[in-house]
N, C-alpha and C positions, 0 to 999 in steps of 0.2 A: 493704496489708491485713495485719491481725493478727487473732489469735483473739479478742482483747478490745479494747475501746475505751473510753477515759475522755474524755467530752466536756470541752472547755476551758470556762473561765468565760464567755468571749465567743466565739461562733462566727465564724470567718473563712473567707471563700470561697476554696476551692482550685480554681482553674479547670482543674487537671490531675487531677481526681478520677477520671477514667476512665469507661468504660462507653459504650455507644452513645448518641448524642445529647448527650454531655457538652459538646461544643463549642458547642451552642446553648442550654444551660441557664445561667441567671444569676440572681442574687438581686435584680435591679433591673428596672424596667419602662421603657417609652419606646423611641423609635426609636434605632437605631444609625447609620442612614445615610438620605440622601434617595433615595427611589425612587418614581417615578410609576407608578401602576397603569393598565393599559389599560382602555378602556371600549368595549364593543361596542354593537350596535344594538338589543338586546332589552330588555324591561322590567326584567329581573333580571340583575344582574352578580354572579356568585359567584366568590370567590377562595378556593381550597381545594386539598386533596390527598386522595386516596382512602384515607385511614385510616378506621377505623370511624366516627369522628365526621364526617368529610367525606362518607362514603357516605350517611349519613342524609338529607342535604339533596338530593343528586342523585337518590336513589331517589324521594323525594317529588316532585321536579320532573318526573321521567319518568312517575311515576304520574299526576300531574295532567294532563300532556299526553296520555297514553294514554286518560284519562277524558274527553277532549274540551275541556279548559280551555286554549284556544289562547293566552290571555293569560299563561300561565305560561312562555312561551318565555324562554330564558336563554342567556347566555354564561358558560361556566365557564373560568376562567383558573387555570393551575397555579401554586401557591405551593410552592416547594421549601424545606421547613423545614430540611433539612440544610444548605442554603446561607444560611439566615438571612433568607429573603424576608419572613418574618412580622415582622421588625424594621424593615422599610422604612417611611418616613414616611407614605406614603399608606395602607398597611395598618394601621398603628397608629392612624391617624385613624378607620378603620372599627372596629377592635377594639383598644382600649387594652390588652387582656390579651394581645395578640400570639399568639393561637391560631386555628387554622383550625377550622371554616369561618367566613367573613365574607361578608355579603351586603349589596349596595346595591340597594334597591328604588327604581327610577327610573320606576315606572308612574304616578306622580302628578305634581303640579306641582312638588313639592320632593322631592329624593332623601331616602330614609330609610335610615339604617344599622341593621343588625340583626346582633348577634353572640351567641354561645352557641347550640349546635345545637338545643336544645329551644325556645329563643326563635324561631329561624328556622322550625322546624317549625310552631309555633303561629301565627306571623305568616302564613305561606303558607296553612295549612289554614283559618284564619279568613277570610282574604282571598277564598278560593275556596269557602268553606263545603263543604269536602270532607275526607274521612278523619278526621273527628272522632267518628264513631260516633253513636249515638242520643242526643238531648239528655238523656234520663233516665239515661244511662249515662256522662255527661261526667265526673263526679267520679271514677269508677272508671278511666276512660281516663287522666285527668290524673295520678292516683295512680301508675299504672304508667309513664307517661312520665317522671315525676320520680323514680320508683324507679330507673330506668336512670341518670339523671344522678348520683344519689348512690351507686349501686352499682358502676358500671363502672370508676371510678378504682381500686378494689381489684383488679379483674381486670387492667386495663392497667398503670397506674402501680405497682401492687403485684405481683401474680403475674407478669404479663408482663415487667416490668422485671427482677425478680430471677431468673426462670427463664430468660429468653432474652437479656437485654441487659447485665446487671451484669458487671463485669470478671472475676469468678470466681463459681462457684456457692457459695451459703452456705445451710446447712441450715435455720437458724432462719427467715429471711424466706420461703424457698420453702415450707416447711411451713406457716407462718402464713397466707400468702396462698393457697396451694393449698386449705387448709381452708375459707377464706372463699369462694373461687370455687366450690367444690363445694357449699357451703351455698346460694349464690345459684342455682346450677343446680337444686338441689332445690326451692327456692322456685318457680322457673319451671315445673319439671316438675309440681309439685302443682297450680299454677294452670292449666296447659294440659291436665290430665288430663280435664277435662269441658268444655273450651272449644276452639273452632276457633282462636281468636286470643286474644291475651294479656288483653284486657279484656272479652271476650265473643264474640258471634257476628260482629262486624264487624271488618274489617281497618282499622286506624287508624294514626295517626302514632306511637302507642305501640309497635306492632309494628315500624315503620320505625326507631324509635330503638333498640330492643333487639336487633333481628336482626343488624345489622352486627357487634356485639360478641359476643353469645352464640350466634347462628346461625353466625357465622364460626368461633367456637371449636369448636362440635360438628361442623361440616363440615370441620374439619381445616385451616383457613386462618389460624389465629392461633397463633404461638409454637411450632408443631410439638409441641403438648402434648396432643393428643387422647387418645393411649394413656395418657399419664401420669395424666390426670384421669379416665380411664375414661368418656369422654363417651357411649359407646354405651349405657350403663346408663340414661341419661336419655331414655327412649323417647318421651315426649310432646314434649320439647324437640326431639328429632331429627325427629319427624314434622312439627312446625311449621316447623322450619328448612328442611326440604326443600321443603315446600309453598310457602314464600315464595321460596326460591331458584329455583323453576320459573317465576316470573312474569317475563315479558319486560321490563317496566319496571325490575324489580330487577336483572336481568342487565345492562341498559344502565347503570343508575345506579351500580352498584358498580365500573364500569371508568372512569367519567369522572374526570379528573384523576389517573389512576393512572399512576405513573412508575416502576414496579418490577414484577417478575414476568414472566409470559409476555407477549411482545410483542403477541399477539392480544388480550390483556386490558388493553392500555394505550391509553387515549384521552387524551392529554395535555391537550388543550383540546376543548371542545365548543361549537360555535356554531350547529349545524344538525343536524336528525335524520339527515341523510345522512352526517354525519361517522362514525357507527358503521360504515358500509359502506365508507368510503374512507380514513379517517384514523387507524385504529389503527396501532400501530407496525409490525406485521408487513406491513401493506399499504403503508405508506410505504417500508419497506425494499425490498419487492418492486418498487415503482415506480422506485426509484433504480437 
């Protein structure tokens, strides 16, 4: 690292560029190794990790089950991105972009692959006609769903990377992305000032998409940056984040495929509702 940088005429990949996750980042796509993915007995097979993007899908699946949609039963298999599982041949066949989450819908005659978190949310919500909000408000809901897809990379890959994961702190990128993150929080705070949920009176997949990122941030679960960003000042976002956090399906969904943090909040795999009571890592350790 130096104080200034002059880009070369042609960029060359330096695999030793440092920073967390550097070992799994590369400028090419495709599989690096052959690896078969497991398949369980339920209609939906999810391959994921409990990052904010992964949490979106498990929250929706748990919400669907809690709402009585028994057909939404699923197996959730852990993808360890630090180990490069996302570059295995079977995973790349489901998601050529090698990112979690990835879903195989085996509920019909032919398996259907679905990748990108918003696409998975839409696929499941439309399949069960649930959490889409009122038809007359569909455009508003979709606008906020895709607002998240366009905005969160500035929070995660921008602010989160340079604030928490870069090899050393650098003033310019931290300030640049902190400003943008606070602008986005202000967008949400203004939107939530007169609404219970992000797109209106109904709890929808737009909330489920936005909450793991921005709810997690204001609740102090991302990047240890709550004080730095003065998240308490976004009172409407905080109210919304706490209300969603109190939902039992959300509490369940956020720990599925979690392989870090408090052992009581780690359910590496989920194959049955009883797994929450018996197979979190604290319970497995106690049984041993």
